[in-house]
Residue frames relative to the residue before (quaternion, step in Angstrom):
aa qw qx qy qz dx dy dz
M 1.0000 0.0000 0.0000 0.0000 0.00 0.00 0.00
R 0.0171 0.7881 -0.6149 0.0225 3.57 -1.09 0.74
L 0.5260 -0.6188 0.4814 0.3295 3.53 -1.27 0.39
I 0.0422 -0.7709 0.6349 0.0275 3.54 -1.03 0.84
D 0.4417 -0.6686 0.5307 0.2762 3.54 -1.23 0.53
I 0.3277 -0.7889 0.4923 0.1672 3.56 -0.20 1.31
D 0.6105 0.5713 -0.3507 0.4217 3.60 1.14 -0.56
K 0.6589 0.5104 -0.3110 0.4567 3.61 1.20 -0.37
I 0.5628 0.5949 -0.3871 0.4237 3.57 1.28 0.01
E 0.0819 -0.7811 0.6183 0.0300 3.53 -0.86 0.99
I 0.0335 0.7886 -0.6096 0.0733 3.54 -0.65 1.15
N 0.2070 -0.7589 0.5998 0.1466 3.55 -0.94 0.84
E 0.7220 -0.4628 0.3060 0.4135 3.58 -1.30 0.19
K 0.6849 0.5056 -0.2829 0.4418 3.60 1.15 -0.52
C 0.4839 0.6685 -0.4410 0.3526 3.61 1.25 -0.05
I 0.0506 0.7667 -0.6363 0.0691 3.54 -0.77 1.08
F 0.0416 -0.8078 0.5875 -0.0252 3.54 -0.71 1.13
S 0.0730 0.7667 -0.6377 0.0115 3.50 -1.24 0.50
G 0.8670 0.1064 -0.0773 0.4806 3.53 -1.19 0.60
K 0.8561 0.0096 0.0402 0.5151 3.56 -0.77 -1.13
G 0.5752 0.6085 -0.3757 0.3971 3.60 1.09 -0.59
I 0.6376 0.5161 -0.3256 0.4702 3.59 1.02 -0.78
K 0.6666 0.5043 -0.3025 0.4581 3.56 0.88 -0.97
D 0.6552 0.5083 -0.3133 0.4628 3.60 0.90 -0.88
F 0.6382 0.5331 -0.3152 0.4574 3.56 1.00 -0.86
L 0.7063 0.4560 -0.2619 0.4739 3.58 0.83 -1.00
D 0.6217 0.5464 -0.3417 0.4452 3.60 1.04 -0.69
A 0.6529 0.5281 -0.3107 0.4454 3.58 1.13 -0.62
I 0.5849 0.5677 -0.3734 0.4429 3.61 1.23 -0.30
P 0.4514 -0.7107 0.4611 0.2801 3.63 -0.73 0.97
T 0.5745 -0.5644 0.4680 0.3639 3.54 -1.24 0.56
A 0.5164 -0.7023 0.4130 0.2636 3.57 -1.00 0.85
Y 0.7521 0.2453 -0.2101 0.5746 3.59 1.22 0.18
D 0.5087 -0.6386 0.4856 0.3124 3.55 -1.23 0.45
V 0.3745 -0.7615 0.4882 0.2037 3.57 -0.29 1.29
D 0.6591 0.5260 -0.3199 0.4319 3.60 0.88 -0.88
K 0.6622 0.4921 -0.3084 0.4735 3.60 0.99 -0.79
V 0.6305 0.5175 -0.3341 0.4723 3.58 1.02 -0.76
V 0.6636 0.4935 -0.3028 0.4738 3.60 0.90 -0.92
E 0.6242 0.5460 -0.3380 0.4450 3.60 0.96 -0.83
R 0.6781 0.4825 -0.2878 0.4739 3.59 0.91 -0.93
L 0.6473 0.5087 -0.3197 0.4691 3.59 0.97 -0.80
E 0.6217 0.5330 -0.3343 0.4665 3.59 1.06 -0.73
E 0.6235 0.5338 -0.3329 0.4642 3.60 1.03 -0.78
L 0.6695 0.4965 -0.2940 0.4677 3.56 0.90 -0.93
K 0.6307 0.5298 -0.3254 0.4643 3.57 1.04 -0.79
R 0.6565 0.5109 -0.3113 0.4596 3.60 0.94 -0.88
C 0.6138 0.5415 -0.3461 0.4585 3.61 1.04 -0.72
E 0.6792 0.4775 -0.2929 0.4743 3.58 0.91 -0.88
E 0.6110 0.5369 -0.3503 0.4644 3.60 1.07 -0.69
S 0.6505 0.5156 -0.3017 0.4689 3.57 1.00 -0.87
R 0.6494 0.5109 -0.3133 0.4680 3.59 0.97 -0.85
A 0.6289 0.5461 -0.3356 0.4400 3.56 0.98 -0.85
V 0.6437 0.5132 -0.3207 0.4684 3.60 0.97 -0.83
K 0.6643 0.5047 -0.3059 0.4587 3.60 0.90 -0.91
Y 0.6684 0.4868 -0.3052 0.4724 3.59 0.95 -0.85
D 0.6139 0.5413 -0.3427 0.4612 3.58 1.07 -0.72
E 0.6730 0.4984 -0.2866 0.4653 3.57 0.91 -0.95
A 0.7017 0.4457 -0.2581 0.4923 3.58 1.12 -0.68
G 0.4953 -0.6784 0.4189 0.3449 3.58 1.27 -0.06
K 0.4931 0.6363 -0.4386 0.3995 3.58 1.22 0.36
Y 0.0737 -0.8778 0.4730 0.0174 3.52 0.58 1.26
D 0.5938 0.5579 -0.3783 0.4394 3.59 1.11 -0.53
L 0.6761 0.4683 -0.2846 0.4925 3.58 0.99 -0.83
M 0.6003 0.5494 -0.3528 0.4618 3.59 1.08 -0.70
Y 0.6401 0.5323 -0.3184 0.4534 3.58 0.96 -0.89
I 0.6398 0.5187 -0.3243 0.4653 3.60 0.95 -0.86
C 0.6582 0.5008 -0.3102 0.4687 3.60 0.92 -0.87
D 0.6362 0.5267 -0.3272 0.4591 3.58 0.99 -0.82
E 0.6479 0.5060 -0.3155 0.4740 3.59 1.02 -0.77
L 0.6344 0.5171 -0.3267 0.4727 3.58 1.04 -0.73
V 0.6161 0.5340 -0.3417 0.4675 3.60 1.03 -0.77
R 0.6532 0.5034 -0.3144 0.4702 3.60 0.93 -0.87
A 0.6466 0.5171 -0.3183 0.4617 3.57 1.00 -0.83
Y 0.6453 0.5115 -0.3229 0.4665 3.60 0.94 -0.85
K 0.6259 0.5327 -0.3427 0.4550 3.61 0.98 -0.77
D 0.6562 0.4984 -0.3064 0.4766 3.59 0.98 -0.84
I 0.6522 0.5183 -0.3125 0.4565 3.57 0.94 -0.90
I 0.6414 0.5215 -0.3191 0.4635 3.59 0.95 -0.88
R 0.6488 0.5150 -0.3155 0.4630 3.58 0.94 -0.88
I 0.6549 0.5131 -0.3074 0.4619 3.59 0.95 -0.89
V 0.6594 0.5033 -0.3126 0.4627 3.59 0.90 -0.90
K 0.6590 0.5115 -0.3129 0.4541 3.60 0.93 -0.88
L 0.6892 0.4595 -0.2737 0.4888 3.58 1.08 -0.68
G 0.4639 -0.6973 0.4367 0.3284 3.58 1.24 -0.10
G 0.6605 -0.5255 0.3001 0.4443 3.55 1.19 0.53
I 0.5078 0.6471 -0.4209 0.3824 3.59 1.29 0.05
K 0.3798 -0.7320 0.5237 0.2139 3.55 -0.79 1.05
Q 0.2009 -0.7708 0.5944 0.1107 3.57 -0.86 1.02
Q 0.4480 -0.6865 0.5104 0.2599 3.54 -1.11 0.74
């Protein structure tokens, strides 16, 4: 499943779709957000947490370092999901 901008769809009265035609039509509609920009921003946030984790490690604040490490793992998962377009891989 992905987000599409319904306002960018133009359908006239003669459009008739069935089966594969609907899927092909919807697949041709661009995603409603820029995946690369979203991934870029998530990568920035991940790098910030990686940097914080190093600082907390150096300061001996291991509980806070652990939290940052968990956030980094979460960002990695989120980035993977966004790149896949929300499609679950086996």
